[in-house]
C-alpha positions as CSV (number, residue, x, y, z in Angstrom):
1,M,-31.6,3.3,26.2
2,I,-28.5,1.2,25.6
3,P,-28.8,-0.5,22.2
4,R,-28.7,-4.2,22.3
5,P,-25.9,-5.9,20.4
6,R,-27.0,-7.1,17.0
7,H,-27.2,-10.8,16.4
8,D,-24.7,-10.7,13.6
9,T,-22.2,-9.0,15.9
10,I,-22.6,-11.7,18.6
11,A,-22.2,-14.3,15.9
12,A,-19.1,-12.7,14.6
13,V,-17.6,-12.6,18.1
14,F,-18.3,-16.3,18.7
15,D,-17.1,-17.2,15.2
16,G,-13.8,-15.4,16.0
17,I,-13.4,-17.2,19.3
18,Y,-14.2,-20.6,17.7
19,T,-11.7,-20.0,14.9
20,A,-9.0,-18.9,17.4
21,L,-9.5,-22.0,19.6
22,V,-9.6,-24.4,16.7
23,S,-6.5,-22.7,15.2
24,N,-4.7,-23.2,18.5
25,M,-5.5,-26.9,18.4
26,L,-4.4,-27.2,14.7
27,L,-1.2,-25.3,15.5
28,V,-0.4,-27.9,18.2
29,L,-1.3,-30.8,16.0
30,G,0.5,-29.5,13.0
31,G,3.6,-28.7,15.0
32,L,3.4,-31.7,17.3
33,P,7.0,-32.9,16.6
34,L,8.4,-29.6,17.7
35,V,6.1,-29.3,20.6
36,V,7.1,-32.7,21.9
37,L,10.8,-31.9,21.5
38,A,10.4,-28.5,23.2
39,L,8.7,-30.0,26.2
40,T,11.0,-33.0,26.6
41,T,14.5,-32.1,25.4
42,D,17.1,-29.4,25.7
43,A,17.2,-27.4,22.5
44,A,21.0,-26.7,22.8
45,R,21.7,-30.4,22.9
46,A,19.0,-31.8,20.7
47,W,19.2,-29.2,17.9
48,P,19.7,-31.9,15.2
49,L,16.3,-33.3,16.1
50,Y,14.8,-29.9,15.9
51,A,16.3,-29.4,12.5
52,L,14.8,-32.7,11.3
53,A,11.4,-32.0,12.8
54,A,10.9,-28.4,11.7
55,P,10.2,-29.2,8.0
56,L,7.5,-31.7,9.0
57,C,5.6,-28.9,10.8
58,A,5.5,-26.6,7.8
59,P,2.3,-27.9,6.1
60,G,0.4,-27.5,9.4
61,L,1.5,-23.9,9.6
62,C,0.4,-23.3,5.9
63,G,-2.9,-24.9,6.8
64,V,-3.4,-22.5,9.7
65,F,-2.4,-19.6,7.4
66,A,-5.1,-20.7,5.0
67,V,-7.6,-20.7,7.8
68,M,-6.6,-17.1,8.8
69,S,-6.8,-16.0,5.2
70,G,-10.3,-17.5,4.8
71,Y,-11.5,-15.9,8.1
72,S,-10.2,-12.5,7.1
73,S,-11.9,-12.6,3.7
74,G,-15.1,-13.9,5.2
75,G,-14.9,-17.3,3.4
76,A,-17.7,-19.7,4.1
77,G,-15.6,-22.9,4.3
78,G,-15.2,-24.6,7.7
79,V,-12.0,-24.3,9.6
80,L,-11.2,-28.0,9.6
81,R,-12.1,-28.3,5.9
82,T,-10.0,-25.3,5.0
83,F,-7.0,-26.6,7.0
84,G,-7.2,-30.1,5.5
85,R,-7.5,-28.8,2.0
86,A,-4.5,-26.4,2.4
87,W,-2.4,-29.1,4.2
88,R,-2.9,-31.5,1.3
89,A,-2.2,-28.8,-1.3
90,T,0.9,-27.5,0.3
91,A,2.5,-30.5,2.0
92,R,5.3,-31.3,-0.6
93,R,6.3,-27.7,-1.3
94,A,6.1,-26.6,2.3
95,V,8.3,-29.4,3.5
96,L,10.9,-28.8,0.8
97,W,10.8,-25.0,1.5
98,A,11.2,-25.5,5.2
99,A,13.9,-28.1,4.7
100,A,15.9,-25.8,2.5
101,A,15.6,-22.9,5.0
102,T,16.5,-25.2,8.0
103,A,19.6,-26.5,6.1
104,V,20.8,-22.9,5.5
105,L,20.2,-22.0,9.2
106,V,22.1,-25.1,10.4
107,V,25.0,-24.2,8.1
108,L,25.1,-20.6,9.4
109,G,24.8,-21.8,13.0
110,V,27.6,-24.3,12.7
111,D,29.8,-21.7,11.0
112,A,29.0,-19.2,13.8
113,Y,29.9,-21.8,16.5
114,A,33.2,-22.6,14.8
115,L,34.1,-18.9,14.5
116,W,33.0,-18.0,18.0
117,G,36.0,-16.7,20.0
118,H,38.3,-16.4,17.0
119,R,39.6,-13.2,15.6
120,A,37.9,-13.8,12.3
121,G,34.6,-14.1,14.1
122,A,34.5,-10.3,14.9
123,L,34.1,-9.7,11.2
124,T,32.1,-12.7,10.0
125,L,29.6,-13.3,13.0
126,P,27.6,-10.1,12.3
127,I,27.3,-11.1,8.6
128,L,26.2,-14.6,9.6
129,A,23.6,-13.1,12.0
130,V,22.2,-10.9,9.3
131,L,22.0,-13.9,6.9
132,A,20.3,-16.0,9.5
133,V,17.7,-13.3,10.2
134,L,17.1,-12.9,6.4
135,T,16.8,-16.6,6.0
136,A,14.2,-16.9,8.8
137,A,12.2,-13.9,7.5
138,T,12.3,-15.3,3.9
139,A,11.2,-18.7,5.1
140,L,8.2,-17.2,7.0
141,L,7.1,-15.1,4.0
142,G,7.5,-18.1,1.8
143,L,5.2,-20.2,3.9
144,V,2.5,-17.5,3.7
145,T,3.0,-17.4,0.0
146,I,2.8,-21.2,-0.4
147,A,-0.4,-21.1,1.7
148,E,-1.9,-18.6,-0.7
149,R,-0.4,-20.0,-3.9
150,P,0.2,-23.7,-3.4
151,T,1.4,-24.2,-7.0
152,A,4.0,-21.4,-7.0
153,R,7.5,-22.3,-8.0
154,L,9.9,-22.3,-5.0
155,R,12.5,-20.4,-7.0
156,D,10.1,-17.5,-7.6
157,V,8.9,-17.6,-4.0
158,A,12.5,-17.4,-2.7
159,R,13.3,-14.4,-5.0
160,A,10.2,-12.5,-4.2
161,C,10.2,-13.2,-0.4
162,A,13.9,-12.3,0.1
163,Y,13.3,-9.0,-1.7
164,L,10.1,-8.2,0.2
165,A,11.5,-9.2,3.6
166,V,14.2,-6.5,3.2
167,R,11.9,-3.9,1.5
168,R,9.3,-4.2,4.3
169,W,11.9,-4.6,7.0
170,Y,9.8,-2.9,9.7
171,L,7.0,-5.5,9.2
172,T,9.6,-8.3,9.1
173,A,11.1,-7.0,12.4
174,A,7.6,-6.8,14.0
175,S,6.8,-10.4,13.0
176,L,10.1,-11.8,14.3
177,L,9.6,-9.9,17.6
178,V,6.1,-11.4,17.9
179,L,7.5,-14.9,17.4
180,A,10.2,-14.2,19.9
181,L,7.5,-13.1,22.4
182,L,5.6,-16.4,21.7
183,A,8.7,-18.4,22.3
184,Q,9.3,-16.7,25.6
185,L,5.7,-17.2,26.6
186,F,6.0,-20.9,25.7
187,A,9.1,-21.3,27.8
188,A,7.4,-19.7,30.8
189,R,3.8,-20.9,30.4
190,P,3.5,-23.6,27.7
191,A,-0.2,-24.2,28.4
192,I,-1.1,-20.5,28.0
193,A,1.1,-20.1,24.9
194,L,-0.4,-23.2,23.1
195,G,-4.0,-22.9,24.3
196,V,-4.6,-19.2,24.2
197,A,-1.9,-17.0,22.7
198,A,-0.6,-19.0,19.8
199,A,-3.3,-18.3,17.2
200,P,-3.7,-14.5,18.0
201,L,0.1,-14.0,17.8
202,W,0.4,-16.0,14.7
203,Y,-2.4,-14.0,13.2
204,V,-0.4,-10.8,13.8
205,V,2.5,-12.5,12.0
206,W,0.4,-13.7,9.2
207,S,-1.3,-10.2,8.8
208,N,2.1,-8.5,8.6
209,S,3.4,-11.1,6.2
210,R,0.3,-10.9,4.0
211,Y,0.6,-7.1,3.8
212,S,4.3,-7.4,2.8
213,L,3.4,-9.8,0.1
214,R,0.3,-7.9,-1.1
215,A,1.9,-6.6,-4.3
216,A,3.3,-10.1,-5.2
217,L,0.1,-12.0,-4.4
218,D,-2.5,-9.7,-5.8
219,A,-0.8,-9.2,-9.1
220,P,-0.2,-11.8,-11.8
221,T,3.5,-12.6,-11.2
222,A,5.8,-15.5,-11.8
223,A,5.3,-16.6,-8.3
224,A,1.7,-17.6,-9.0
225,R,2.5,-19.8,-12.1
226,S,2.2,-23.5,-11.7
227,T,5.2,-25.7,-12.0
């Protein structure tokens, strides 16, 4: 006889599906400024608007990271309640963190554009590209850290995340590749990307980032001290 699925297994499957669907919705709501811009404007021409909108989406991403953390640990809190609590707790630091990272990326991008086609660019453009990737990776790890430790000092977060992004470079590379895949899927099929694929792919990114940060988050470090 084929054994019947246990009720707790069925409940776990439906709970995972529910969490993924609601997380997709929360990702869209939390990132609504960027979603609207991506669907209505040309990124190459409207990049200043993207730079202004990106920090506003950071608290929503921290909220979804908190939902993923709670789901992975088997927490009993509801998805919406967990998201709302994390959004309120991380809003100020997440916006400041994302604004700083965006400013660095804008400066690097402007410098790269100015040097493109010049002789000096052959030497400096690779350096600027490496700095841009390191900034993006540090920003991503920082948002995961802020979601886990909302009262962490941003200076400590920056120092720890920059170090761990390089030390766990293979996980950093995997996370950035997953995000690139999500961006390509969004460009080709926005409805599928936002309605189906966003939460699972972001979960992979969060899982990689959480593993990279494990030593810093699970031990009493300066990054966990309140300001």
